[in-house]
C-alpha positions in Angstrom: -79.2 165.2 -119.0 -82.9 165.9 -119.2 -84.3 169.2 -117.8 -86.2 168.9 -114.5 -89.9 169.0 -115.2 -91.5 171.8 -113.2 -94.8 170.9 -111.5 -97.6 173.1 -112.6 -99.1 175.3 -110.0 -102.4 177.3 -109.6 -101.0 180.3 -111.5 -100.2 178.1 -114.5 -103.9 177.4 -115.1 -105.9 180.1 -116.8 -109.0 180.4 -118.9 -108.1 182.1 -122.2 -110.2 183.5 -125.0 -109.2 184.1 -128.6 -106.7 181.3 -128.7 -106.7 178.1 -130.7 -105.6 176.1 -127.7 -108.4 177.5 -125.4 -110.6 174.4 -125.6 -107.9 172.0 -124.3 -106.8 174.6 -121.8 -110.4 174.8 -120.6 -110.5 171.1 -119.8 -107.1 171.0 -118.1 -107.8 174.2 -116.1 -111.2 173.0 -114.9 -109.9 169.6 -113.9 -107.0 171.3 -112.0 -109.4 173.7 -110.2 -111.8 171.0 -109.2 -108.9 169.0 -107.6 -107.5 172.1 -106.1 -110.8 172.9 -104.4 -111.1 169.3 -103.1 -107.6 169.5 -101.6 -107.6 173.0 -100.2 -111.1 173.8 -99.0 -112.7 172.5 -95.9 -115.5 170.2 -97.1 -114.2 171.0 -100.6 -115.5 167.8 -102.1 -119.1 169.0 -101.9 -118.6 172.1 -104.1 -116.0 170.4 -106.3 -118.4 167.6 -107.2 -121.2 170.1 -107.7 -119.0 172.0 -110.2 -117.9 168.7 -111.9 -121.5 167.4 -112.2 -123.0 170.8 -113.2 -125.5 170.8 -110.3 -125.4 171.6 -106.6 -125.6 168.6 -104.3 -128.8 168.4 -102.3 -127.7 169.2 -98.8 -131.1 168.1 -97.3 -129.9 164.5 -97.9 -127.1 165.1 -95.4 -129.4 165.6 -92.4 -129.5 162.7 -89.9 -132.7 161.0 -88.7 -133.4 160.7 -85.0 -133.5 157.1 -84.0 -135.5 155.8 -81.1 -134.6 152.8 -78.9 -136.6 149.6 -79.4 -135.5 148.3 -75.9 -138.4 146.9 -73.9 -136.8 147.5 -70.5 -137.8 151.1 -69.5 -134.4 151.8 -67.8 -132.3 150.5 -70.7 -134.7 152.3 -73.2 -134.2 155.7 -71.4 -130.4 155.2 -71.4 -130.4 154.1 -75.1 -132.7 157.0 -76.1 -130.4 159.5 -74.4 -127.4 158.0 -76.3 -129.2 158.2 -79.6 -130.2 161.8 -79.0 -126.6 162.7 -78.2 -125.5 161.0 -81.4 -128.2 162.8 -83.4 -127.2 166.2 -81.9 -123.5 165.6 -82.8 -124.5 164.5 -86.4 -126.8 167.5 -86.7 -124.2 169.9 -85.6 -121.7 168.4 -88.1 -124.3 168.6 -90.9 -125.0 172.3 -90.2 -121.3 173.1 -90.2 -120.9 171.2 -93.5 -123.9 173.1 -95.0 -122.4 176.4 -93.9 -119.1 175.5 -95.4 -120.8 174.5 -98.6 -122.4 177.9 -98.9 -119.1 179.6 -98.1 -117.3 177.4 -100.6 -119.6 178.5 -103.4 -118.4 182.1 -103.0 -114.7 181.0 -102.6 -115.0 178.7 -105.7 -116.5 181.5 -107.8 -113.7 183.8 -106.8 -111.0 181.3 -107.6 -112.5 180.5 -111.0 -113.0 184.2 -111.8 -109.4 184.9 -110.9 -108.2 182.2 -113.3 -109.8 184.1 -116.2 -107.8 186.5 -118.3 -109.0 190.1 -118.4 -110.3 189.5 -121.9 -112.3 186.5 -120.7 -113.7 188.5 -117.7 -114.7 191.3 -120.0 -116.6 188.9 -122.4 -118.3 187.3 -119.5 -119.4 190.7 -117.9 -120.9 191.7 -121.3 -123.3 188.8 -121.3 -126.9 189.8 -120.6 -127.2 187.0 -118.0 -124.0 187.9 -116.1 -125.6 189.8 -113.1 -128.7 187.5 -112.9 -127.2 184.0 -113.4 -123.5 184.0 -113.5 -122.2 186.4 -110.8 -121.4 184.5 -107.6 -122.5 181.2 -109.1 -119.5 178.9 -109.8 -121.4 176.4 -111.8 -123.0 178.9 -114.1 -119.6 180.7 -114.4 -117.9 177.5 -115.5 -120.6 176.9 -118.1 -120.3 180.4 -119.4 -116.5 180.1 -119.6 -116.9 176.8 -121.5 -119.2 178.5 -124.0 -116.7 181.3 -124.5 -113.7 179.0 -124.8 -115.5 176.6 -127.2 -116.3 179.7 -129.3 -120.1 179.2 -129.4 -120.7 182.4 -131.4 -123.8 182.8 -133.5 -122.0 185.1 -135.9 -119.4 182.5 -136.9 -119.8 180.9 -140.4 -119.8 177.1 -140.6 -116.9 177.0 -143.1 -114.8 179.3 -140.9 -115.3 177.0 -138.0 -114.3 174.0 -140.1 -111.3 175.9 -141.5 -110.2 177.0 -138.0 -110.6 173.6 -136.5 -108.5 172.0 -139.3 -105.8 174.7 -139.1 -105.5 174.3 -135.4 -105.4 170.5 -135.7 -102.6 170.7 -138.3 -100.6 173.2 -136.2 -100.9 171.2 -133.0 -97.5 170.4 -131.4 -96.6 168.6 -128.2 -95.0 170.9 -125.7 -91.6 170.1 -124.4 -92.9 169.8 -120.8 -95.7 167.3 -121.8 -95.1 163.6 -121.3 -94.0 161.6 -124.2 -95.9 158.3 -124.1 
């Protein structure tokens, strides 16, 4: 009989540094976290898509426009204007709530992503000169910094060493038992 495949959970997704499989792990972990945020956060799609696209959505586009009745009959116009104002107020309240949740979700997403970093990764990120000014509490910049670390963008690496490491890692790549055989 075949072993039961265990579904991966949040704790199974981590950003590593210093590992030959870190690049593929980065992609899988990022994809998982984006979907996790979409499913678990109220209005999570806004921050998840911002992270996925590398830029925050423009929340000013969410705001409704107040419509005015075009009715010629003054009594019907007054009633229709009142209804339109009530709709506008409801949409405006929902937009303000959405925008508030978006700001809150930025902090929550940052925290989630940070917690998925190994201590070694956190240490490397904290040592960056732009950590306090650009990365801290900014999930998009944090993801970008993690990507730089995992993709091993180091100025001190020699070109031949990079080629040798890439070739070695390629030749040593093996499919894991729990990965699908297609």
